[in-house]
C-alpha positions in Angstrom: -44.0 204.9 156.1 -43.4 207.2 159.0 -44.4 204.5 161.6 -42.0 201.9 160.0 -39.0 204.3 160.4 -40.1 205.2 163.9 -40.4 201.5 164.8 -36.9 200.8 163.4 -35.5 203.8 165.2 -37.0 202.6 168.5 -35.7 199.1 168.0 -32.2 200.5 167.2 -32.2 202.7 170.3 -33.4 199.8 172.4 -30.6 197.6 171.1 -28.0 200.2 171.9 -29.3 200.5 175.4 -29.4 196.8 175.9 -25.9 196.3 174.5 -24.6 199.1 176.6 -26.2 197.6 179.7 -24.8 194.1 178.9 -21.2 195.5 178.4 -21.5 197.4 181.7 -22.7 194.3 183.5 -19.8 192.2 182.0 -17.2 194.8 182.9 -18.6 195.1 186.5 -18.6 191.3 186.9 -15.1 190.9 185.6 -13.8 193.6 187.9 -15.5 191.9 190.8 -13.9 188.6 189.9 -10.5 190.1 189.6 -10.8 192.0 192.9 -12.1 189.2 195.0 -10.5 186.2 193.2 -6.9 187.2 194.0 -7.4 187.0 197.8 -8.9 183.5 197.8 -6.6 180.5 197.6 -8.3 177.2 197.0 -6.5 174.6 199.2 -7.0 171.0 198.5 -9.3 169.2 200.9 -9.1 165.9 202.7 -11.4 163.3 201.3 -13.7 161.8 203.9 -12.8 158.3 204.9 -15.2 155.4 204.7 -15.6 152.1 206.4 -13.2 151.1 209.2 -10.8 153.9 208.4 -13.5 156.4 209.3 -13.6 155.1 212.9 -9.9 155.3 213.4 -9.0 157.8 216.2 -6.1 159.0 214.1 -8.6 160.3 211.5 -9.9 162.9 213.9 -6.4 164.0 214.8 -5.6 164.4 211.0 -8.7 166.4 210.4 -7.9 168.7 213.3 -4.3 169.1 212.2 -5.3 170.0 208.7 -7.9 172.5 209.8 -5.3 174.2 212.0 -2.9 174.4 209.1 -5.6 175.9 206.9 -6.3 178.6 209.4 -2.6 179.4 209.7 -2.3 179.6 205.9 -5.4 181.9 205.8 -3.5 184.3 208.1 -0.1 183.8 206.5 -0.5 182.5 202.9 3.2 182.5 202.1 4.3 180.6 205.1 6.5 177.8 203.6 6.8 175.8 206.8 3.0 175.5 207.1 2.7 174.6 203.5 5.2 171.8 204.0 3.4 170.6 207.0 0.2 170.4 205.0 2.0 168.5 202.3 3.2 166.1 205.0 -0.3 165.5 206.2 -1.5 164.8 202.7 1.3 162.3 202.1 0.4 160.6 205.4 -3.3 160.5 204.4 -2.4 159.0 201.0 -0.4 156.3 202.8 -3.2 155.6 205.3 -6.0 155.4 202.7 -4.1 154.2 199.7 -5.6 157.0 197.6 -2.4 158.1 196.0 -4.0 159.4 192.8 -6.0 162.0 194.6 -3.4 163.1 197.2 -0.5 163.2 194.7 -2.5 165.8 192.8 -3.6 167.6 195.9 
């Protein structure tokens, strides 16, 4: 009888420790996401061109321009002029590739 109660007490204590560790882990993970997630902005990306469009010299200029705009937005995330230039590049890419469904959402 004594061993049964002792076993139950140990299981109860183990559960409490495991639940406490799980709660602590979840709180820590949530705090990490909140702290790091606010700084990162996910910008839409250019889709890689295929076929003859991939060999067009204009494609290299477009990629370079978009990369420059991304780096500017990383430094100044609220720069409206840069955002509008990025939108212009995406509109041009939609026209060049005909992939309006992707670039309209982007």
